[in-house]
VMD Tcl script that draws the C-alpha trace (Angstrom):
set ca {
  {0.00 0.00 0.00}
  {1.30 3.42 -0.80}
  {-1.79 5.44 0.10}
  {-5.10 4.89 1.75}
  {-8.03 7.27 1.89}
  {-10.50 6.60 4.66}
  {-13.78 8.46 4.99}
  {-15.40 8.25 8.41}
  {-19.03 8.89 9.26}
  {-18.53 10.85 12.48}
  {-22.11 10.19 13.59}
  {-21.23 6.48 13.97}
  {-18.17 7.23 16.08}
  {-19.91 8.90 19.01}
  {-18.72 7.51 22.33}
  {-15.64 5.81 20.87}
  {-12.16 6.85 21.89}
  {-9.37 7.70 19.47}
  {-7.51 4.40 19.99}
  {-10.54 2.33 19.02}
  {-11.07 4.36 15.85}
  {-7.36 4.30 14.97}
  {-7.20 0.50 15.36}
  {-10.40 0.09 13.31}
  {-9.06 2.28 10.50}
  {-5.70 0.47 10.61}
  {-7.35 -2.94 10.36}
  {-9.60 -1.90 7.48}
  {-6.67 -0.29 5.66}
  {-4.11 -3.04 6.20}
  {-6.44 -5.94 5.48}
  {-8.37 -4.18 2.71}
  {-11.63 -5.72 3.89}
  {-15.04 -4.34 3.06}
  {-15.70 -2.12 6.08}
  {-19.41 -2.48 5.33}
  {-19.21 -6.25 5.72}
  {-21.00 -8.17 8.45}
  {-18.56 -8.73 11.31}
  {-21.25 -9.22 13.94}
  {-20.19 -11.82 16.47}
  {-16.50 -11.83 15.54}
  {-13.90 -11.12 18.21}
  {-12.45 -8.37 16.06}
  {-12.05 -4.62 15.98}
  {-14.02 -4.91 12.73}
  {-17.15 -5.56 14.81}
  {-16.69 -2.20 16.56}
  {-19.34 -0.37 14.55}
  {-21.58 -3.39 13.99}
  {-22.30 -4.71 17.45}
  {-19.43 -4.47 19.86}
  {-18.60 -0.94 20.84}
  {-16.69 -2.38 23.80}
  {-13.80 -3.75 21.72}
  {-10.86 -1.72 22.99}
  {-8.42 -2.34 20.16}
  {-6.93 -4.95 17.88}
  {-7.79 -8.40 19.19}
  {-5.79 -11.61 19.05}
  {-7.93 -12.61 16.04}
  {-7.10 -9.34 14.26}
  {-3.38 -9.74 14.89}
  {-3.44 -13.37 13.74}
  {-5.33 -12.40 10.58}
  {-2.94 -9.59 9.68}
  {0.08 -11.78 10.35}
  {-1.37 -14.61 8.24}
  {-2.42 -12.25 5.46}
  {1.05 -10.78 5.13}
  {2.85 -14.11 5.64}
  {0.78 -16.22 3.24}
  {1.92 -17.05 -0.23}
  {-0.89 -15.41 -2.18}
  {0.14 -16.37 -5.70}
  {-1.73 -19.67 -5.48}
  {-4.63 -20.50 -7.74}
  {-7.48 -21.14 -7.00}
  {-8.46 -18.48 -4.52}
  {-9.69 -21.12 -2.07}
  {-6.07 -22.29 -1.60}
  {-5.07 -18.74 -0.63}
  {-7.93 -18.58 1.85}
  {-6.97 -21.98 3.21}
  {-3.37 -20.93 3.73}
  {-4.45 -17.78 5.58}
  {-6.80 -19.83 7.77}
  {-4.07 -22.38 8.54}
  {-1.57 -19.66 9.45}
  {-4.15 -18.01 11.71}
  {-4.91 -21.30 13.44}
  {-1.23 -21.98 14.06}
  {-0.66 -18.49 15.45}
  {-3.68 -18.66 17.74}
  {-2.69 -22.15 18.95}
  {0.84 -20.94 19.69}
  {-0.54 -17.94 21.61}
  {-2.87 -20.18 23.60}
  {-0.05 -22.57 24.47}
  {2.22 -19.70 25.52}
  {-0.45 -18.23 27.77}
  {-1.10 -21.56 29.48}
  {2.44 -22.60 30.30}
  {2.63 -23.61 33.97}
  {4.90 -21.45 36.12}
}
mol new
graphics top color blue
foreach p $ca { graphics top sphere $p radius 0.5 }
foreach p [lrange $ca 0 end-1] q [lrange $ca 1 end] { graphics top cylinder $p $q radius 0.2 }
display resetview
């Protein structure tokens, strides 16, 4: 990405703090997802405007997705193989995070 233009509807941002909005804009920009998509029920900053105004910032899911997206080999055809690789990378990252958090002292 060399440039991103983001237009925000300020009426939908009432009650949100700057960090939440900055993380939301970052996620939309870096992942190039459809910000108008349905993210209801996902543990993601992308659900901030849909249903979960309590999300404080990028979640573990968001970080795993971005890492997988930028780590995946996306020159594979068909598209389903690309999606599968991203999903596998996300699963591995989330499993590694879970294992690290549950290491006995």
